[in-house]
C-alpha angles and dihedrals in degrees: 000000000000124000095255092055092045090052091050095049099040099039090231112124121242088241091056091046089055088049090052089052092050089054092046093243097120120010117182108239096217148033129213122235087264092054097255120147114260121197123207126212089261090053091053092048089052090052089056090047090053092050092047092054092044089054087063091058099259118151117240088252091056091045089057092049092048092053101039110025111079090196094054105112118199103212098079093043093046091051089051091049090051091051094048092045092052091050091049092048090050091052093046092046091052090050092048091050091050092049092049091051092050089049090050089055088062096221115208093205145350092281089061089049092052093048091050092049090049092051093048089051090049091053088057095046119127087228113092090203092057092047091051093048090049091052093049094046093048093080100056109013111040117359110231119215107258093234089060090052092049092050090048095048094047091053100038115115100178109089095212093050091044090054091051091048093050089049091052092045092051089054096043095093097255135284137110091095096142092052092048090048089052088049090057088054095046120129087230115086089206093055091048090052093049091049095052092043089053092050090049090062097047111088096203132120090237091055091048090052091052090048090052089054089048091062088079095043117134090231110083091204091058091048092051096048089047092050093051092049093046092046089057088051093052096250109155093202088078094065100092093049092047091053090050089053090055090050094048095041093238109146082328095164091053090045092051090049090051091050090050091051091049091048088062084085110081088215091063106035094086093044093051094044091048091050092053092046092050091054091048088057090059104110093203096065119110118238095254091056091051090051091052091050090050091051089049089058089061095083098037109103126211139063097284092063092041094053091047091053092050090054092045091053085072095044119141089236103080093205091055091045092050091048092050092047091050092048092049089053091053092047091050091050089055 
């Protein structure tokens, strides 16, 4: 078969076939009377072998060794190809992510593109000061794609920079929910904490929905941050977790304040008071937990809380009784 026919059937150009011949990869076994290259069936099979190995990323030099060197073992080379391919994919993925973020910024011209690139680079700077300035400037100067802000805030270790990033994210107009949800499910406790803190500062319905889901999270820290944020938003689902926080003295003052704010709704005052009373009836609680629950009843309006405090003023625990009496005096003065 002549070179033109081989090129047509194999998909390898005549020029590349000549290159293969010059490297000694595929030499046509024959010549016609006119001196034209003539390829045998074995030659054509070798061409397909060469193309198959090239498709794996082998260099032409390695292809030749693989086909002709009996001592050439594939495992080491394949491992190296896997490593190089992973590195290349990582680089290409990073480039794709950057391009998508620039596209999301909707640049009007190349100056906008350059400003966005500069800001993205600043967010990845090793300097905490540069990262913080980039976060603060992202709201007014050059809008940063929300996914870039989410990635930055989930990975930020400096508390001041993290605060600036959460502030920028809250004012970004929303988005990044999938990334924040993945952050909540991260294997890293720090990333989970950053995710729930970020959601707590975003006043969107989507953020509220994710915070509701976080109330059942396996991580108690995530549950508590979510409960405080939801309590401030008037979400009744947070009540049980907030009461637990009072019991366990975990941000208990903040939790009691959140319960008080929720109890401002007449529909919730009885539920909250009843929840506190039920926990007070738990005979396994230590005295300090019972005192905190009694104090939490102070700012819960309604008859349920009032009756509970009257009963508690005669409690066997003198500290609880004194606390309840003091709270009743304050309530009467109001």
